[in-house]
C-alpha positions in Angstrom: 49.5 74.0 55.6 47.2 75.9 53.3 48.0 75.7 49.6 47.8 78.8 47.4 47.9 78.9 43.6 49.9 82.1 43.4 52.7 83.7 45.3 51.3 85.2 48.5 51.2 89.0 48.6 49.1 89.4 51.7 50.0 91.8 54.5 49.3 89.5 57.4 52.2 88.6 59.7 53.3 85.7 57.6 53.0 87.7 54.4 55.6 90.2 55.7 58.2 87.5 56.1 59.8 87.8 52.6 59.6 91.6 52.8 61.4 91.7 56.2 64.0 89.0 55.1 64.2 89.0 51.3 66.3 86.6 49.4 67.8 86.8 45.9 65.1 84.3 44.7 62.2 86.0 46.5 63.1 89.3 44.8 63.5 87.6 41.4 60.1 86.0 41.7 58.5 89.4 41.8 59.9 90.5 38.5 61.1 87.5 36.5 58.3 85.5 34.7 60.5 82.5 33.9 61.6 82.2 37.5 58.0 82.4 38.6 57.0 79.7 36.1 59.8 77.5 37.3 58.8 78.1 40.9 55.2 77.2 40.3 56.1 74.0 38.5 58.5 73.0 41.4 55.9 73.7 44.0 53.4 71.5 42.1 56.0 68.7 42.3 56.5 69.3 46.0 52.8 69.2 46.8 52.3 66.1 44.8 54.8 64.4 47.1 57.4 64.0 44.3 61.1 64.6 44.9 62.2 67.9 43.5 64.6 67.0 40.8 66.3 69.9 39.1 67.0 68.0 35.9 63.4 66.8 35.6 62.2 70.3 36.3 64.4 71.8 33.6 63.1 69.2 31.1 59.5 69.9 32.1 60.1 73.6 31.4 62.0 73.0 28.2 65.2 74.6 29.2 68.7 73.4 30.2 69.9 73.2 33.8 72.1 76.2 33.4 69.0 78.4 32.6 67.0 76.9 35.5 69.8 77.6 38.0 70.1 81.1 36.7 66.4 81.6 37.2 65.9 80.1 40.7 69.3 79.3 42.1 70.2 75.9 43.7 67.8 73.3 44.9 67.9 74.4 48.6 67.1 78.0 47.6 64.1 76.8 45.6 62.9 74.5 48.4 63.2 77.3 50.9 60.9 79.6 48.9 58.4 76.8 48.2 58.3 76.1 51.9 57.8 79.7 52.8 55.1 80.3 50.2 53.1 77.5 51.9 53.9 78.7 55.4 52.6 82.2 54.8 48.9 81.4 54.4 49.2 78.8 57.1 50.6 81.2 59.7 48.2 84.0 58.7 45.3 81.6 59.1 46.6 80.5 62.5 46.8 84.1 63.6 43.4 85.0 62.2 41.8 82.0 64.0 43.3 83.2 67.3 40.9 85.8 68.6 42.9 86.5 71.8 45.2 89.4 72.4 48.5 89.9 74.1 50.5 86.8 75.1 47.5 84.6 74.4 47.5 85.7 70.8 51.1 84.8 70.3 50.7 81.5 72.1 47.6 80.6 70.1 49.0 81.5 66.7 52.2 79.6 67.3 50.4 76.5 68.7 48.0 76.4 65.7 50.9 76.8 63.3 52.9 74.0 64.9 49.8 71.8 64.8 49.4 72.5 61.1 53.1 71.7 60.4 52.7 68.4 62.2 49.5 67.4 60.3 50.5 68.5 56.8 51.0 65.1 55.1 53.0 66.3 52.1 55.2 68.4 54.4 55.9 65.5 56.8 56.5 63.2 53.8 59.3 65.5 52.6 60.8 65.6 56.1 60.9 61.8 56.2 62.5 61.6 52.7 65.1 64.3 53.3 65.6 64.7 57.0 69.1 66.3 56.9 68.1 68.7 54.2 64.9 69.5 56.0 66.6 70.5 59.2 69.2 72.6 57.3 66.6 74.5 55.3 64.0 74.9 58.1 66.2 75.7 61.1 69.5 77.0 59.7 70.6 80.5 58.9 71.9 79.7 55.5 68.3 79.8 54.1 65.7 82.4 54.9 63.0 80.2 56.5 64.1 80.4 60.1 65.0 84.1 59.9 61.6 84.9 58.4 59.9 82.9 61.1 61.7 84.9 63.7 60.9 88.2 62.0 57.2 87.6 61.8 57.0 86.4 65.4 58.9 89.5 66.4 56.3 91.6 64.5 53.5 89.9 66.5 55.3 90.7 69.7 55.8 94.3 68.6 52.1 94.8 67.9 51.0 93.4 71.2 53.6 95.3 73.2 52.8 98.6 71.4 49.2 98.1 72.4 50.3 97.6 76.1 48.9 94.1 76.1 52.2 92.5 77.1 55.7 93.4 78.1 59.1 91.6 77.8 62.1 91.3 80.0 64.1 90.3 76.9 64.9 92.2 73.7 62.2 91.5 71.2 64.4 89.7 68.8 65.7 87.4 71.6 62.2 86.5 72.7 61.1 85.9 69.2 64.1 83.6 68.6 63.3 81.6 71.7 59.7 81.1 70.7 60.7 80.0 67.2 63.2 77.6 68.6 60.5 76.1 70.8 58.2 75.8 67.8 60.9 74.1 65.8 61.8 71.8 68.7 58.3 70.4 68.9 57.3 70.5 65.2 60.5 68.7 64.1 61.0 66.7 67.3 61.3 63.5 65.3 64.3 64.9 63.4 66.0 66.6 66.3 65.5 64.1 69.1 63.7 61.1 67.7 60.6 62.0 69.6 57.0 62.4 68.5 56.1 66.0 67.3 53.5 67.4 69.7 51.6 70.6 69.4 50.1 70.3 73.0 53.6 70.1 74.5 54.6 73.1 72.3 51.6 75.0 73.8 52.8 74.3 77.3 56.3 75.5 76.5 55.0 78.7 74.8 52.9 79.4 77.9 56.0 79.0 80.1 58.2 81.3 78.0 55.4 83.9 77.7 54.5 83.9 81.4 56.8 86.8 82.2 55.3 88.9 79.4 51.8 88.9 80.8 50.7 92.1 82.7 50.6 91.6 86.4 47.1 92.0 88.1 
């Protein structure tokens, strides 16, 4: 994953995620300086490979836990926004590096993104330390990470379909959801099935899912 020093405000596909699927914390971070300060300190802990401890974070900021929770919500909500802030530049870089169009663009961007998730040491370190929490935050509907991932993949599909470079026999949201679940299955294969995460296998699965979307000669 690519690390950024400030909250991402880009308009690439990834940067649209929080706008398409806002959360109470994502909206608060845009207007609340104390929440943003707490968020940045927490993300620094996460990137350093430290366990995110709300009591220690409150002490570092010089406030009590009640104030911290009022600013950023609970630990899962804070972790979800940290993870998404790191995913945004990673996904946008993966898309920018994919010069293809149509289904090839979608397949390429998703494959690069899965590869980057697998090879980010600090991210994998957190998954190993907190596997149950990681699955809940990354793949569940209670936090915005999965829903944002679906939303930005759906946006990619919309762009390519609008340009007549691909079609879909499924509703866009359904196809986006399938692709995201494929990405999650291979990026987090160690958590889900005890197998080795594998971007090459993910690429083959993406190609299979997207085969029906390619224009026929």
